[in-house]
C-alpha positions in Angstrom: 15.5 61.7 117.7 12.6 61.5 115.2 8.9 61.4 116.1 6.9 58.7 114.4 3.4 59.7 115.4 1.9 56.8 113.4 3.4 54.2 115.7 2.7 54.1 119.4 5.9 52.2 120.2 8.0 55.0 118.6 6.3 57.6 120.8 6.9 55.5 123.9 10.5 55.3 123.1 10.8 59.1 123.3 10.4 59.0 127.1 14.1 58.3 127.8 15.4 59.8 124.6 13.9 63.2 125.0 15.2 63.6 128.6 18.7 62.6 127.5 19.1 65.3 124.9 20.5 68.8 125.2 18.7 70.2 122.1 16.0 72.9 122.4 13.0 73.0 120.1 10.2 75.3 119.3 7.5 76.2 121.8 4.4 74.1 122.2 2.3 76.3 119.9 4.2 74.9 116.9 4.0 71.3 117.9 2.0 68.4 116.4 -0.4 67.3 119.2 0.1 63.9 120.7 -2.8 62.5 122.6 -1.6 61.2 125.9 -4.5 58.8 126.1 -3.0 56.9 123.2 0.2 56.4 125.2 -1.0 56.0 128.8 -1.6 52.5 130.2 -5.1 51.6 131.4 -3.8 51.5 134.9 -2.4 55.1 134.6 -5.6 56.4 133.0 -7.5 55.0 136.0 -5.1 56.6 138.4 -5.5 59.9 136.7 -9.3 59.7 136.7 -9.2 59.1 140.4 -6.9 62.1 141.2 -9.5 64.0 143.3 -10.5 61.1 145.5 -6.9 60.2 146.0 -6.1 63.7 147.0 -9.1 63.8 149.4 -8.1 60.5 151.1 -4.4 61.7 151.4 -5.4 65.0 153.0 -7.8 63.4 155.4 -5.2 60.9 156.5 -2.5 63.6 156.9 -4.8 65.9 158.9 -5.9 63.0 161.1 -2.2 62.3 161.7 -1.7 65.8 163.2 -0.3 67.7 160.1 -3.1 70.2 159.5 -0.8 73.2 160.3 2.0 72.0 158.0 -0.6 71.5 155.2 -2.0 74.9 155.7 1.5 76.4 155.6 2.0 75.1 152.1 -0.8 77.4 150.8 -2.0 76.7 147.3 0.5 73.9 146.7 -1.6 71.3 148.5 -5.0 72.8 147.7 -6.7 70.7 144.9 -8.6 73.7 143.6 -5.8 76.3 143.5 -4.7 75.9 139.8 -4.7 79.2 137.8 -4.7 80.1 134.1 -2.2 77.9 132.3 1.2 78.9 130.9 3.7 76.3 129.8 6.7 76.0 132.2 9.7 77.4 130.3 12.7 75.1 129.5 15.5 75.3 132.1 16.6 74.2 135.5 14.0 74.2 138.4 14.1 74.0 142.1 11.8 71.1 142.9 10.4 69.8 146.2 8.4 66.7 146.9 5.7 66.3 149.6 4.1 62.9 150.3 0.6 62.8 151.8 -1.1 59.9 153.5 0.7 56.8 154.5 0.1 53.8 152.2 0.7 51.3 154.9 1.2 51.1 158.7 4.5 52.5 160.0 4.8 55.1 157.2 4.5 58.8 157.8 1.3 60.7 156.8 3.2 63.9 155.8 6.8 64.1 154.6 8.3 67.2 153.0 11.7 66.5 151.4 14.5 69.0 150.8 14.6 70.8 147.4 16.4 69.1 144.5 17.3 70.1 141.0 15.1 69.1 138.0 15.0 70.1 134.4 12.4 70.8 131.7 13.5 70.6 128.0 11.7 71.0 124.7 12.8 69.0 121.6 11.2 68.2 118.3 7.7 68.8 119.5 7.9 67.2 122.9 8.5 68.6 126.4 10.5 66.5 128.9 10.8 66.6 132.7 13.5 64.9 134.7 15.0 65.0 138.2 18.7 65.6 138.1 20.6 63.3 140.5 19.5 61.3 143.5 18.7 57.6 143.9 15.1 58.0 142.6 14.7 60.1 139.5 11.3 60.7 137.7 11.9 61.1 134.0 9.4 61.4 131.2 7.3 63.6 128.9 4.7 66.3 129.3 1.6 66.2 127.1 -1.2 68.8 126.6 -4.4 68.1 128.5 -7.1 70.5 127.6 -6.3 74.2 127.9 -5.4 74.4 131.6 -3.2 71.5 132.4 -0.6 69.0 131.1 -0.1 65.3 131.9 3.2 63.8 132.8 3.9 60.2 131.7 7.2 58.6 132.6 9.1 56.1 134.7 11.2 56.0 137.8 15.0 55.7 137.2 16.8 54.1 140.1 20.3 54.1 141.6 23.1 54.0 139.1 20.9 53.2 136.0 22.1 55.2 133.0 19.0 54.8 130.9 15.4 55.2 131.8 13.1 52.2 131.6 10.6 52.4 128.8 7.2 53.6 129.9 4.7 50.7 130.1 7.3 48.0 130.7 7.1 47.9 134.5 3.8 48.9 136.1 5.4 49.7 139.4 7.9 52.0 137.8 5.4 53.8 135.6 4.5 57.4 136.6 1.5 59.6 135.8 0.8 63.1 137.1 -1.3 66.2 136.5 0.7 69.3 135.8 -0.8 72.5 137.0 0.2 76.2 137.4 -0.4 77.6 140.8 1.3 81.0 140.8 3.0 83.4 138.3 6.1 81.2 138.1 5.2 78.1 140.0 3.9 74.8 138.9 3.1 71.4 140.5 3.1 67.8 139.5 0.4 65.8 141.2 0.9 62.0 141.3 -2.3 60.3 142.4 -2.0 56.8 144.0 1.7 56.3 143.6 2.9 52.7 144.0 5.1 53.3 147.0 4.8 54.9 150.5 2.0 57.5 150.1 -1.5 58.1 148.7 -0.5 61.3 146.9 2.8 62.9 145.9 3.0 66.6 145.0 6.2 68.0 143.4 6.6 71.8 143.4 8.4 73.3 140.5 10.0 76.8 140.6 12.4 78.0 137.9 15.9 78.7 139.2 16.3 81.8 137.0 13.9 84.8 137.2 
């Protein structure tokens, strides 16, 4: 896989390619910087700009639905202001867990905490990838620097028995965007504002499997 920074299309093609590779590359400090704004769709830039209002609406709806105790029990994970000083999540396998807040439509639940699943972070040729391992719905994509304290995840949702990820930007409903923040010494989260299905906000907790 070769980065062609001069061509946006080549960078977009890295989303499935980076996640499929087993190679490990240098740390982020030695990378050429790719501006996520040059890659993100306008729709996803808008979703990211509205992350705080989406979080507030989702929490309000979940609390009104009787889930205040469950939310409090998650501690900093569901607190929008709990991020701490940034450190890149190291490559490797992670124990990940998804929480959905705020029902998008009638009949849906306002708070759902799913069992843990396995996910993976890799670094290759100047890019960092994130992917869920297994399952019928698998987020897969790249992590980009976002200032000094966060990263941005851009990717797509891989479904069922698909063997290749759909290229980012091809299907708006499959496109994914998230803030990546560090909330403890070895604990990160992906925050997906205004997802297209089920909820108003998704939060994915990331904890390395190895100490």
